[in-house]
Backbone as CSV, one residue per row, in Angstrom:
resi,resn,N_x,N_y,N_z,CA_x,CA_y,CA_z,C_x,C_y,C_z
1,UNK,81.299,98.943,118.982,81.699,100.093,119.805,81.474,101.291,118.859
2,UNK,81.217,102.458,119.585,80.902,103.452,118.734,81.952,104.634,118.815
3,UNK,82.066,105.674,118.107,82.977,106.897,118.128,82.630,107.309,119.686
4,UNK,81.476,107.415,120.186,81.162,108.215,121.280,81.869,107.193,122.562
5,UNK,81.742,106.040,122.225,82.483,105.397,123.473,84.099,105.496,123.461
6,UNK,84.456,105.609,122.332,86.026,105.796,122.328,86.320,107.065,122.836
7,UNK,85.537,108.336,122.716,85.780,109.586,123.039,85.451,109.513,124.615
8,UNK,84.469,108.775,125.162,84.382,108.517,126.539,85.558,107.830,127.210
9,UNK,86.005,106.807,126.615,87.201,105.985,127.048,88.460,107.060,127.142
10,UNK,88.673,107.806,126.163,89.622,108.828,125.974,89.498,109.734,127.157
11,UNK,88.376,110.336,127.419,88.216,111.225,128.499,88.434,110.407,129.628
12,UNK,88.143,109.404,130.060,88.419,108.625,131.190,89.815,108.565,131.425
13,UNK,90.694,108.061,130.455,92.113,108.194,130.572,92.695,109.464,130.842
14,UNK,92.231,110.622,130.115,92.768,111.758,130.413,92.565,112.309,131.736
15,UNK,91.309,111.857,132.434,91.133,112.396,133.886,92.066,111.489,134.660
16,UNK,92.560,110.240,134.304,93.583,109.431,135.110,94.848,110.311,135.017
17,UNK,95.040,110.681,133.903,96.498,111.338,133.645,96.526,112.670,134.572
18,UNK,95.528,113.484,134.436,95.573,114.646,135.142,95.578,114.358,136.572
19,UNK,95.141,113.494,137.224,95.159,113.121,138.763,96.226,112.109,138.932
20,UNK,97.205,111.769,138.179,98.220,110.963,138.441,99.089,111.466,139.287
21,UNK,99.507,110.798,140.395,100.383,111.252,141.534,101.991,110.669,141.171
22,UNK,101.955,109.701,140.231,103.624,109.317,140.159,103.508,108.616,138.695
23,UNK,104.755,108.374,138.358,105.164,107.775,136.998,104.296,106.595,136.520
24,UNK,104.325,105.755,137.770,103.440,104.329,137.610,102.189,104.648,137.424
25,UNK,101.385,105.544,137.638,100.041,105.980,137.306,100.092,106.604,136.044
26,UNK,100.983,107.441,135.621,100.843,108.448,134.659,101.073,107.519,133.316
27,UNK,102.179,106.751,133.134,102.582,106.125,131.861,101.502,105.220,131.393
28,UNK,101.034,104.122,132.244,99.895,103.363,131.482,98.568,104.065,131.020
29,UNK,98.343,105.091,131.753,97.216,105.939,131.392,97.566,106.679,130.093
30,UNK,98.539,107.148,129.966,98.929,107.796,128.785,98.960,107.081,127.628
31,UNK,99.307,106.037,127.860,99.526,105.044,126.690,97.928,104.658,126.356
32,UNK,97.217,104.275,127.184,95.720,104.101,127.060,95.131,105.317,126.360
33,UNK,95.242,106.500,126.781,94.546,107.598,126.140,95.197,107.745,124.853
34,UNK,96.344,107.740,124.461,96.892,107.743,123.255,96.221,106.773,122.282
35,UNK,95.975,105.601,122.627,95.437,104.500,121.874,93.983,104.751,121.539
36,UNK,93.238,105.205,122.597,91.977,105.555,122.531,91.796,106.579,121.332
37,UNK,92.615,107.751,121.543,92.271,108.981,120.684,92.702,108.487,119.272
38,UNK,93.610,107.662,119.120,94.244,107.511,117.636,93.053,106.505,116.920
39,UNK,92.285,105.861,117.717,91.419,104.843,117.122,90.189,105.678,116.692
40,UNK,89.830,106.907,117.365,88.679,107.653,117.072,88.643,107.906,115.441
41,UNK,89.373,108.233,114.763,89.371,108.364,113.222,88.980,107.007,112.507
42,UNK,89.530,105.929,112.948,89.060,104.701,112.527,87.628,104.368,112.493
43,UNK,87.101,104.653,113.813,85.844,104.359,114.175,84.846,105.377,113.367
44,UNK,85.408,106.721,113.115,84.638,107.671,112.380,84.631,107.169,110.845
45,UNK,85.614,106.483,110.373,85.740,106.224,108.978,84.704,105.087,108.742
46,UNK,84.819,104.031,109.807,83.514,103.043,109.705,82.117,103.600,109.714
47,UNK,82.184,104.308,110.559,80.683,104.907,110.769,80.282,105.664,109.484
48,UNK,81.058,106.468,108.956,80.797,107.201,107.762,80.743,106.219,106.491
49,UNK,81.344,105.417,106.481,81.297,104.317,105.382,79.917,103.671,105.507
50,UNK,79.222,103.431,106.743,78.035,103.057,106.596,77.187,104.096,106.242
51,UNK,77.159,105.243,106.833,76.220,106.190,106.636,76.214,106.770,105.222
52,UNK,77.256,106.706,104.439,77.292,107.167,103.074,76.992,105.910,102.139
53,UNK,76.891,104.644,102.662,76.895,103.526,101.938,77.774,103.224,100.819
54,UNK,78.964,103.387,101.393,80.166,103.045,100.523,80.462,101.637,100.144
55,UNK,79.893,100.852,101.020,79.935,99.363,100.975,81.465,98.664,101.033
56,UNK,82.252,99.551,101.781,83.594,98.784,102.107,83.426,97.872,103.297
57,UNK,83.753,96.643,102.954,83.409,95.512,103.776,84.443,95.543,104.927
58,UNK,84.081,94.786,105.979,85.213,94.345,106.941,86.363,93.920,106.609
59,UNK,86.191,92.964,105.502,87.371,92.185,105.050,88.398,93.062,104.402
60,UNK,88.189,94.270,104.077,88.874,95.093,103.345,89.583,96.231,104.463
61,UNK,90.729,96.672,104.174,91.492,97.511,105.175,90.885,98.983,104.689
62,UNK,90.151,99.422,105.970,89.420,100.835,105.548,90.561,101.896,106.127
63,UNK,90.919,102.527,105.147,91.895,103.664,105.445,91.276,104.805,104.701
64,UNK,91.697,106.203,105.010,91.266,107.246,104.254,91.485,107.000,102.853
65,UNK,92.595,106.425,102.302,92.674,106.433,100.952,91.534,105.462,100.305
66,UNK,91.238,104.433,100.864,90.192,103.451,100.343,88.959,104.082,100.411
67,UNK,88.607,104.834,101.498,87.419,105.585,101.758,87.040,106.576,100.453
68,UNK,88.250,107.287,100.308,88.254,108.334,99.402,88.039,107.666,97.812
69,UNK,88.847,106.584,97.668,88.529,105.832,96.216,87.282,105.348,96.160
70,UNK,86.687,104.733,97.127,85.255,104.434,96.963,84.373,105.477,96.806
71,UNK,84.465,106.495,97.550,83.653,107.668,97.321,83.923,108.329,95.977
72,UNK,84.976,108.343,95.396,85.079,108.893,93.940,84.373,107.912,93.140
73,UNK,84.517,106.409,93.381,84.070,105.684,92.478,82.324,105.689,92.294
74,UNK,81.727,106.182,93.398,80.249,106.320,93.822,79.993,107.631,93.559
75,UNK,80.936,108.645,93.196,80.559,109.918,92.900,79.890,110.612,94.217
76,UNK,80.244,110.175,95.480,79.371,110.570,96.638,80.049,111.936,97.081
77,UNK,79.614,112.923,96.801,80.106,114.070,97.166,80.172,114.553,98.610
78,UNK,79.185,113.904,99.302,79.158,114.261,100.819,80.221,113.314,101.409
79,UNK,80.348,112.277,100.799,81.696,111.442,101.609,83.020,111.950,101.188
80,UNK,83.207,112.670,99.930,84.226,113.108,99.638,84.519,114.593,100.414
81,UNK,83.495,115.157,100.536,83.539,116.449,101.598,83.953,115.992,102.980
82,UNK,83.449,114.742,103.465,83.752,114.476,104.965,85.308,113.874,104.806
83,UNK,85.751,113.325,103.984,87.018,112.712,103.987,88.053,113.900,103.832
84,UNK,87.793,114.867,103.164,88.646,116.044,102.934,88.845,116.660,104.416
85,UNK,87.806,116.927,105.008,87.630,117.496,106.218,88.490,116.606,107.317
86,UNK,88.649,115.373,107.182,89.262,114.514,108.133,90.681,114.626,107.936
87,UNK,91.049,114.601,106.655,92.464,114.714,106.251,93.092,115.801,106.495
88,UNK,92.447,117.014,106.982,92.954,118.300,107.249,93.498,118.562,108.638
């Protein structure tokens, strides 16, 4: 799955929220929308882990902290710039 997929899914659930006629339609779609939007940052981290060739494996927990640490270890200025933008 890609970041674009996650954004598309989030847009789908946002549209469902906008068109909800009652609470039963609104709440599950709100939950799905929040879940999809929250996961976008995780997918961005993985995409840029690959793009910048940081080498963080799928066995490791990929967080902004681990991304930044690996970028520092490799002195990857582009990766450091990316993570600083993501954290603001």
